[in-house]
C-alpha positions as CSV (number, residue, x, y, z in Angstrom):
1,X,-32.3,-87.8,107.4
2,X,-29.1,-87.9,105.9
3,X,-30.2,-86.9,102.3
4,X,-32.3,-84.2,100.8
5,X,-35.9,-85.5,99.8
6,X,-36.0,-84.1,96.3
7,X,-39.4,-83.6,94.7
8,X,-39.3,-83.5,90.8
9,X,-42.7,-84.5,89.4
10,X,-45.6,-82.4,88.7
11,X,-48.7,-83.0,90.7
12,X,-46.8,-85.2,93.5
13,X,-48.9,-85.4,96.9
14,X,-46.9,-85.3,100.3
15,X,-49.3,-86.1,103.0
16,X,-47.4,-86.0,107.0
17,X,-49.9,-87.9,108.5
18,X,-49.6,-87.3,112.6
19,X,-47.4,-84.1,111.7
20,X,-44.1,-86.3,111.5
21,X,-40.7,-84.9,112.1
22,X,-37.7,-84.3,109.2
23,X,-34.4,-83.7,110.7
24,X,-31.5,-83.1,108.4
25,X,-28.7,-84.6,109.9
26,X,-25.9,-83.5,107.7
27,X,-26.8,-79.8,107.0
28,X,-28.8,-80.6,103.7
29,X,-31.9,-79.1,102.5
30,X,-34.7,-81.3,104.3
31,X,-37.1,-81.1,100.9
32,X,-36.6,-79.8,97.4
33,X,-39.3,-79.4,95.2
34,X,-38.7,-78.3,91.7
35,X,-40.0,-75.9,89.9
36,X,-43.0,-78.2,88.4
37,X,-46.8,-77.6,89.2
38,X,-49.6,-79.1,91.0
39,X,-47.6,-80.3,94.0
40,X,-49.1,-80.9,97.2
41,X,-47.0,-80.9,100.7
42,X,-49.1,-80.6,103.8
43,X,-49.0,-81.6,107.5
44,X,-45.2,-82.2,108.2
45,X,-43.0,-80.5,110.7
46,X,-39.5,-79.7,109.8
47,X,-37.0,-79.5,112.6
48,X,-33.4,-78.3,112.0
49,X,-30.4,-80.4,112.7
50,X,-27.2,-80.1,114.5
51,X,-25.3,-79.1,111.3
52,X,-26.4,-75.4,109.7
53,X,-29.1,-75.7,106.7
54,X,-29.1,-73.0,104.0
55,X,-32.9,-73.5,104.1
56,X,-35.4,-76.5,105.2
57,X,-37.7,-76.4,102.6
58,X,-36.8,-75.1,99.3
59,X,-40.0,-74.5,96.4
60,X,-38.2,-74.3,92.8
61,X,-35.0,-73.5,92.0
62,X,-33.4,-70.3,92.5
63,X,-33.6,-68.7,88.9
64,X,-37.3,-70.5,88.4
65,X,-39.4,-68.5,85.4
66,X,-42.3,-70.6,85.1
67,X,-45.8,-69.7,85.7
68,X,-48.5,-71.9,87.1
69,X,-51.4,-70.1,87.6
70,X,-53.2,-72.7,86.0
71,X,-52.1,-75.6,88.0
72,X,-49.5,-73.9,91.1
73,X,-48.3,-75.8,94.4
74,X,-50.1,-75.8,97.5
75,X,-48.5,-75.9,100.6
76,X,-50.7,-76.8,103.9
77,X,-49.8,-77.2,107.6
78,X,-46.3,-77.1,107.4
79,X,-44.2,-76.4,110.4
80,X,-40.5,-75.6,110.9
81,X,-38.6,-75.2,114.3
82,X,-34.8,-74.2,114.9
83,X,-34.1,-75.6,118.1
84,X,-36.2,-78.2,119.8
85,X,-35.3,-80.1,123.0
86,X,-31.8,-80.0,121.4
87,X,-30.3,-77.2,119.5
88,X,-30.6,-76.7,115.9
89,X,-29.2,-74.5,113.0
90,X,-30.7,-73.0,110.3
91,X,-30.3,-69.8,107.7
92,X,-33.6,-69.9,106.7
93,X,-37.2,-72.2,106.9
94,X,-38.8,-72.0,104.0
95,X,-37.7,-70.2,100.6
96,X,-40.1,-70.3,97.8
97,X,-38.5,-69.7,94.5
98,X,-41.6,-70.8,92.0
99,X,-44.2,-68.2,90.7
100,X,-48.2,-68.6,91.7
101,X,-47.5,-71.0,94.8
102,X,-50.3,-71.3,97.4
103,X,-49.7,-71.6,101.2
104,X,-52.2,-72.0,104.4
105,X,-50.5,-72.5,107.8
106,X,-47.5,-72.0,107.8
107,X,-45.6,-71.8,111.7
108,X,-41.7,-70.9,111.8
109,X,-40.0,-70.9,115.0
110,X,-36.7,-70.4,116.3
111,X,-36.4,-71.5,119.9
112,X,-35.3,-68.0,122.0
113,X,-36.8,-70.1,125.3
114,X,-37.6,-73.9,125.7
115,X,-34.7,-76.5,126.8
116,X,-31.8,-76.2,124.0
117,X,-32.9,-72.3,124.6
118,X,-32.3,-72.6,128.9
119,X,-29.1,-75.1,129.0
120,X,-27.5,-72.7,126.6
121,X,-28.6,-68.9,125.7
122,X,-30.4,-69.6,122.3
123,X,-28.8,-66.9,120.8
124,X,-25.6,-68.4,120.5
125,X,-26.8,-71.9,120.0
126,X,-30.4,-72.0,117.7
127,X,-28.9,-70.0,115.1
128,X,-31.8,-68.6,112.4
129,X,-31.6,-65.5,110.3
130,X,-35.0,-65.9,108.8
131,X,-38.4,-67.5,108.4
132,X,-39.9,-67.0,105.2
133,X,-38.3,-65.6,101.8
134,X,-40.4,-65.5,98.8
135,X,-38.6,-64.6,95.8
136,X,-41.4,-65.4,93.0
137,X,-44.8,-63.4,91.4
138,X,-48.1,-64.5,92.8
139,X,-47.7,-66.2,95.9
140,X,-50.1,-66.2,98.2
141,X,-50.2,-66.8,101.8
142,X,-53.1,-67.8,104.0
143,X,-52.1,-67.2,108.6
144,X,-48.3,-67.1,108.6
145,X,-46.7,-67.3,112.2
146,X,-43.0,-66.5,112.1
147,X,-41.1,-66.0,116.0
148,X,-37.9,-65.0,117.0
149,X,-35.4,-65.2,113.8
150,X,-32.2,-63.1,114.3
151,X,-32.9,-61.2,111.1
152,X,-36.2,-60.6,109.2
153,X,-38.6,-62.8,110.3
154,X,-40.6,-62.5,107.3
155,X,-38.6,-61.6,103.3
156,X,-40.9,-60.7,100.6
157,X,-39.2,-60.0,97.5
158,X,-41.9,-61.4,94.5
159,X,-44.3,-58.4,93.7
160,X,-48.0,-59.3,93.2
161,X,-47.8,-61.3,96.7
162,X,-50.6,-61.5,99.2
163,X,-50.5,-62.4,102.8
164,X,-53.7,-63.0,104.6
165,X,-53.3,-63.2,108.5
166,X,-49.9,-62.1,109.8
167,X,-48.7,-62.9,113.3
168,X,-44.7,-62.1,114.5
169,X,-43.2,-61.9,117.7
170,X,-39.2,-60.6,118.0
171,X,-36.7,-62.7,119.5
172,X,-36.2,-62.2,123.9
173,X,-33.3,-64.1,124.3
174,X,-30.9,-61.1,123.3
175,X,-31.0,-59.2,126.5
176,X,-28.1,-59.3,128.5
177,X,-26.0,-61.4,126.3
178,X,-22.8,-59.9,124.6
179,X,-22.4,-61.3,121.0
180,X,-21.9,-59.8,117.6
181,X,-25.8,-59.0,117.6
182,X,-25.9,-56.7,120.5
183,X,-25.1,-53.4,119.0
184,X,-28.6,-54.3,116.6
185,X,-30.7,-54.8,119.9
186,X,-29.5,-52.8,122.4
187,X,-31.5,-51.7,125.8
188,X,-30.0,-48.2,125.2
189,X,-32.2,-47.2,122.5
190,X,-29.5,-47.8,119.7
191,X,-31.8,-48.2,116.5
192,X,-32.7,-52.1,115.8
193,X,-32.2,-52.8,112.3
194,X,-34.0,-56.2,111.2
195,X,-37.8,-55.6,110.9
196,X,-40.7,-58.2,111.3
197,X,-41.5,-58.1,107.7
198,X,-39.5,-56.6,105.0
199,X,-41.5,-55.9,101.3
200,X,-39.1,-55.6,98.5
201,X,-39.3,-52.0,97.9
């Protein structure tokens, strides 16, 4: 798609049938949900396109402050892939900027193997720093799977958040590749800078 899907109305339901794939082709955000209550988004795969997107799915504006405890937004069964059979690039997969969001089953994946990573080392091709970033309060995520990103797999900056079940794999494609990331992931015992899950102190 060449334009961002903008979801601005409270109570909107977006349901994918058969896990359709949405690919931003111009480096834009694939879907942006406004800081409104009662939105339900489910059953969609968001694939990074060839031009770098800052984020594939954004929930709420950067400075959102509204409380949605009585009418939260729900996110179910969402997949994000940075790299498939074709190379893709996105800084983040999902950023949550709204309070009280409830999510169930995220699989956020950067391709450090597979067709696009094999043809050319994935570290240089499928560029993606973070899987999930949570910036607001009282967010709950059930079933969070985040794999192979080049910096923190998950960043949780909001207060009173809850995560039930977390699965994560670090990236494997840095071995033997001399890039600007070499010092962060040395086989010689140097300290790894980025971890699987970072909570705000």
